[in-house]
N, C-alpha and C positions, 0 to 999 in steps of 0.2 A: 742834589746834597740835601739834606733834611735840615727844615728851620731852625730846629733848636740847637743845632751845632755851631759852636762860634769858630772859624778858624785862625788862624795864627796870621798876622801879616806878613806879606813875603817881607823876607830880608832881615826877620826876627826870628829864628827858629826857637825852639825852647832848650832850656838846659836837658841835657842827654843823660839820663840814669838809669840804671840796670833794671831788674826786680827786687834788689836785695838795696835797694836807695842808694847808691855809689854812682858818681860821676861816671860816665862813660868819657876816656879817653881818645876814643878815633876821631879822625875827622868827620864832616858830613861827607866828605868825597868819597870814602868808602861805603858808607850805604848806598850811594847814588850811581857807583861805578860797578864794575865786574872785577871780583878777584880769584874767581876758581875757575876762569875758562880753560881752554887748552894752549900748548905754547910749543914753540917748534921745538925747540933747542932743551929744555929743560925736562924733569919727570913725569909732567902732565901732557901724555900724545895721546892719539886717537888711534892709532895702530896696534892691531891684535896679532898675537901670536899662535891665535887658533888652536888653543889647547886640543879640543874636540878630535882633531885629525891623528890619528893611530892612538886613540885610547884605549888602555888597558886597565885590568885590576889595578897592578901594579902602578902605574902613572897617576891612574884616579886616587887613590891612596895617598899619594906624598901631596897630589893639589890640595886635597882635605887637609892634611897635617900642616902644612905650609901654611893656609889659611891660620888657622889655630893659633900659628907663633907669629902671626903678625903680615906674614908675605899673602896678600890677599889678591894680587892681580889676577894669575891664573885662574884661581876659582870665578873672578867676576866674569873674564872672558869665556871659561866654560860655560858660566850660565846663561851669559849670552848666546853662546851659539845651541845650546839645547833649546831655545826656546825658536830658535831658526829650522832647526832639524829636525824636531820631535813635534809633529804637528797635533798630536791629542795633548801635550802638556800644554803647548801652544792656545792651543781653543780653550783650553780649564781653566789656565790665567789669567785668559783676558774675559771669560765669563766671570769669573771672580773680582776683577777689578770693575769691569761695568757695572755687577751688580752694587756696587758699592758709591760708584762714582753718579749713578743713573737716580740716588735716593736725595729726598727733599733736604735742604741745607735752612737752616734757621738758626737765630739769634735770640739765646734766654736772657734779660738783662740781669745782673744781681741783686736788684732789688727794686722797688716800687717809687722811689724817688725821684724828681727832675733829675737831678746829677745822674742817678745811674740809668734811667730812659734815654738820657741825650747818649751816654757813651755807648750802649745798643744802637743806636739809631745810626751813627757812622758808621760800623761794621754790616749792619742792614742795608745801605746804600753802597756799601764794598763788593758786597758778594753777589751783587747782582750784574757781573762783570759775564759776559758771554762766553769767556774761555776759560770759566773757573772748573768745569768739568773735565777737559782734557788735559788742566793742570791737574788735577783730583788724580788721574789715570797716571799721569807721570810717577806723581807722589806715592800711587799705589805701588811703584815698582818693587818697593819694601817686601812685597810678598813672597816674589819668588827671591831676591837677592840678599834678603834679610835687612835692609837698610838703603834710605833711598835719600840724595841733601838734594834740596832747590833752592837755588841763591834769590836774595829778594834783593831786585833794584829798586830803589825808593825813590820816589818825586817828592820832592819838597820846594812845594808851590804853595799856595794859598792852606793848604793843607798837605800832612805827609801821610803817603798812602803806598803801597804797591804797585809799581806801574808794570812791572813784568815777574812772573816768577818762573825762571830759568832752569830744568833740568840740568844737573851735573853728572858725569861719568861718575860711577862707584868708585871707580879704580883710582880716583885723583884726592881720594881722602883713606884713613889707616885707623886704626886704634892704637891706641896708648898700647906700650909694652907692659906697663905693671898693670893695670886693671883691667882695661880689655874693654873698658866702656866709654872713656871720653875720646871723641872723632875728632882728628885732627887733618888740616889741608896738608897734603904733602908737598913739598915744593914751597913752603912758605906761600905769601900774599904775590908775590912777586914769580912764583914757578920756577924760578933758578937755582934759588937756594936747595943743598941739601938736607936741611933738616926741615921738619913738618910741625906745625904752629896751630896753637888752638884755633879754632874758630870765634872769629868777632861776635859781639853780641847784638842780635836781632838781626842779622844778617843773613840767616839758613833757617830751611825748613827741613829740620831731622825728622825725618819719620823711621822708627825700627818698629818690625814684627817680630811678634817674639811666637813663632810657632812650635816651642818646645822649650823647657825653662833650659837656664844655660846663660854662656857668653852671648854677647849680641850675634856674632859673626855667623852662632852655629844656629842659628835660628830660622834661616831664611830655607822655604820648599825646594830650594834648588838642592839644597845639601842631600836630602833624602831621597828625592828623583832621581838626581845625579848615578845611582848604581842601577837603578832601573832604566834608567837612557842607556847605559853600559851595555844591559842584559839584552834589549829591546835589537842594539845596533847588532851586535854580534847574534841574535837570532836572526834578524831580516837579513843580514850577509850572507848564513848559513843556507838561508830558505833560497835566497838567490843562487845562490851556486847549487844546491840540489836541483833546482829547476834546471839552470844551465846543465847539467849532467842528466839527468834524468826523464828532462822534458822532451828531449830529442832521443831517437834512438840512437844505440851507438855504431858506429860509421866502422866496417873491418875491408879494407882492403885488401886483394889476393894478387897475385903475382906466381908466375912459373921459375921453376929452376931456370938460370940461365938470363934472365932478362937482365939487360942495360942499366948503369946506374940513371943514364938518363931517365928511362921509362917508370922505374922505380921512383923518382921524384917528380915525375909528371903523376904518378899515381897519388903520391904523398899530396900533392896540391891539388888533385880533384877530390881526396876527402876532407880536407879543411873547407874546400868552398862550398861542400855541401851541408856544412852547418852554418853556413851566413847566407851563402847563394842558395842555396839547393838544387842547384844543378852544375853539372860539369861535362866534360866530353874526355872518355878514356878508350884504348885503343879494344879491338874485339876480341885478344888473347886476355886479357886483365878481365878482373871479376872484383865488383862492390859487395857486399852484403851487409843488411842494417840488423842487429839484435837488441832486440828491446827485454829490459829490464822486469821481472814479473813480480819482485815488491816494492816498485817505486810507488802502486797508485795508492798504498796506506800510506806513506811517508809524511806527505805534507801536512798530514793534520796535527801531527807532532808539534810542526813550526808555529802553526795557527792556534793551537792550544795554546801555545808559551807567550806569544805578541798578546794574546786576549786577556791571558793573566797579568799581565805585566802593566797594560793599560788601566786596568782594575783596578790593580793595588794604585797606579799614580792618580785616579779619579778619586778614590779614597783619600788618599792625603793632600789634594785639593781643595775636594768641595767635599769631603765627608761620607761621601755616598756614589754609587754609580748609576743610578735609575735617570736623573736628569741630564747624564751624559752619553749613555748608550743604552739604545733599546734591548731590555730583558725579559725572559717568559716571567709574566707576573709582574709586568712595570706599569706601563699607562693605564691610568684607570684603575689602578687598586690599593687597598690600602696600603701596603708597600712604598707605592710611589708617592703617596701623600705623609709618609713618614720619612723618605728623603726628602720629600720637598721641605718638611720642616727643618730637616738636620742642616739643610742650607741656605733657610733662613737664619739659622744661628748662628752659623759663621758669618753671613753677611752682616747681623748686628753685631758681632764683636768686632768683626774689622771697623765697624761704623764709629765702634764706640772709644778704639783705637786711634783712629783718625780722627776724632773730636777733640781728642786731650790734643795730639802735635797742633792740631791749628789754634785751639784754644791759647796753647803757650806760646807757640811760633809768630802766631800772626795776632790775634784778639788782645793779645798784654802787650806787643810795641805798639799798635794802630792807637790805642786808647790812649798809653801813656806817652805817646809824641805829641798828642792831638790835646788830650782832657787833662794829662798831669797824672801823677801816681796815685794809685786806688789799694784801697785794703783790699777788695774786690772787685773781680773784672767778670764782664759778662762772657759768655760760655758760646763759642761756635758750636752749632750739634747737628750732626750728620746723622737721618735717618727717621723712620716715621715714627711720630708719635701713636703713644698707645691708642688703639682702635677705642671707641666709645659707641655703644648702643644707644645711639638720641632719643629713640622711641620710648627704649626702657626707662633712660633718664628724664624724659618730659613726664610721663608718667608718673614715677615717682617724687618729681618734682611736686606737681600739680595735689595729689595725695596729701603731700609734704606742708604745703601753701594751705589746704584746705584745715589741717589739724594743728594750725599754728608755727608749723617749723619756720623759723626766719632763714629764709635762703636768699646770698646775695645775687644781683642781677650782673655782676660782673662776672658769676661761678656759672648762670646761666648761660652767659655767654662762650664763655670759655669750652663748655661741655659741648654748646650746639655748634660752635664757627660761625656765629652771627656776631659780624661785628655793629660798634656803635653808630649809628646814623650819624651824617656829617649835620651842620645847622643848618636850616631850610630843606632839606632833603625831604622829599616825598615819601612819606611811611605809608608801610601794608595796613590795610584796615579790613574790619568786618563787614559785611553787604548792611544797609541800611535795612530795618524789618519793615518799616510802616511808611515811610518817605524819605527820600533823599534828604541829608543835612545841606543847610545854606551856611554860605560863610555869615562870620558874626565877626565881631570886634575881638572877641577873646578867640581867635583862631591862630593865636601861636601862640607856644609854650614858653614858659620862663626860660627856657636855654637858644629861644628862635627856629625849632623845629615847627615846620606847619603842623598842623594838626587834622587829620582824616576821620573820617564818624569811624566810632570805636579806635582810637589810639593806643597801638599795640606794643608803644615804648614800654610798659609794663606788661607782659604776657596773661599774666593772671588777673589783676586788678582792673585792666583795661577791657577784658573782655565781659566780666563779670558784671561790675559798674557801669560798662560802657551801655550794655544790653537791659541793664534794669531801668536805667534814668530814660533811655527810649522808651520804653513800653511806660512808663509812669505819666509821660511827655504826651505821648499819645492820649493815654485816658482822662487826662485832664484837659483834652481841648474837645472832649468828647461830650462832658458836661458840667457843672459847674460842683464846688465840691457841696457837702451834705454831712448830714450828723456820724453817717458812719464810717465817711473818710477821718472827722475828727475824731473819732472813736478810735480808730487804726492808729494814727499818729500817736494819740495817749499811751495807745497799748503798747507800741514799739518804742517807747521813750526810754524806757529801761530796760532793753531788749537785754544787755549785758549780764543785767541780775539774773535774766531768767536763763540765758546760755550757757552761763559758768558752770551752776550744779549738774548740767546735760554732760557736760565736758571735762567736769572734774575727773571721772574714772578714768577718761582717757589720759587725761594731763598725767596723772600719777603712775600711769602706765606704761607712757615712755619717757618719765623724767630719768630712768635710772641710762636710758640709752645713749650709745656711744657714736651711732651709726643709723643711715637711714636703713643699712642693712636690719639693724637689731630692732629698729622700727616696726620694718615691716613682718619682723621673725616674730615679737610683742604680740604685734596686731592679729596674726595668723594664728597664735595658739590662745592669745587668753581673751580674743574680742568679746567672746561672750560672756563673761563673768562684766567685764567692765560696762556690757549694755544693760547686764540686769543690774548693775549698782547705780544707775543713773539716777538721779532724785528729777522726778518729772512733778513732782508736787505743785512748784511755783506756777509753772507754765500750766499746768490743767487746772489749778485756780483761774488763773487769768482768762483762759479760755472758757471755763464755765461764767465767769462776769460779764466778759465780753460779750457771749452768745445773749446772756441774759439782758445788757444795756443795749444789744442792737436789735432784738426782737421789741424791748420798749420803744426804740427811736423810731421802729417802722410801722409800729401802732398810734404813735404822735404824728408823724410825716403824712399817713393814712388813716385817720380815724373813722372812717367810713367802714372800712372791714373787720 
């Protein structure tokens, strides 16, 4: 647990309030116990009626209409069976779930204050749980069915945190019949009541997937895929029937007039056995003929084409494209595959945004509220990779900006490069010494307790430039004693700012109106020549002439024999 989190003492739980500041009237036992589990005698049981068996268009239409009207049980049972019996759909849905569940998860604080950073710290500690990825996959069950409800089992010891996240059967819940948006618990909290009740606050993670606009129950992918599942089932059954009829030649048994009934039954039995056993025994007076259909060779393509069309359509519904699910001509290694991969990434990003909103609302808010108190703004749980940053391009731009006098915060530099703040006393990377290794001295530690190594890089620009210059000057000073030329140089550089300002004045005027580094680069690229031509070099030229004359005179005085 983070050090800046002050947990509540056991036995003194905080006053519970909801997001609107109203006191919660539910008991603590309701948060720590299970209220949405299956029951034996109530309306929440685990048995299924398996509506996929004998499914036909009329029955499927009835199931979908009933779900719209509030009777959702058959629809969720069908959605479950589709994942079991349709391998292509099962694979695509699993890919989409795992693509989001495996994304990095981070916590973004509501601000920079100590209080806001403390709020984020307790969440960062909680999301390190090893079971979080599998729990996210269960929450993402909403992709297929339209919604998922995960019950939070709270632990109220020193800190109040979710101890378990338990997936609940979507059949245990239903939407209200007025708006179709408020989720209710079927059977109430005891499971035996005939009435449904609203979900208690901060007890469930309710994730809803919006595959299309409309009421939530119509947003799941299973609603669209159900029709293709039905067509694929019909086509597969027809194909199996076709193979059974045309895969083997037609068997015809012939018998002579006057053959006894027992012999006829024996011949019929022999014909049937040839279909499965491929062997039989008949009297010599009987004959069996095999007749092959001439048109059977071309017919199988019809069924294969239909199943390919259905699978492609389902791939587009679930992943938005087909190249990443099936090998196609012009697919892998082509621009088409790259484009389809971008589509899949866009879908994963959209799913991650919806999941982030759900986790922030149903997890981040109650965790901070229970342990830290109500807040005007709460930290966010973000699922997904941060925007990619070209570190090399940023470092080049930052270095140019520093040389031109553009102020750049060290925190910005660390954020863009991903290099964290060093801990006190931690050795720092340093540029190698040019002349001799640096010796430790009394001033070997900085103001924050960092150990200073040669060329301290805590400031990446100042440390590199000033460190190299100081080492060169120190090395030169050890070789000889100061003379008149050294004094002349020090005097000339005493007013260096007054010499440099006229030179950089034109560049300062050039970039004064820029609002970003991009605009600075564009202005320099376009008008750098004008800025250079406008430089005032009078002062530095006069200094150079005076310094040259004074240096020559100093040399003559030091060596009068020349």
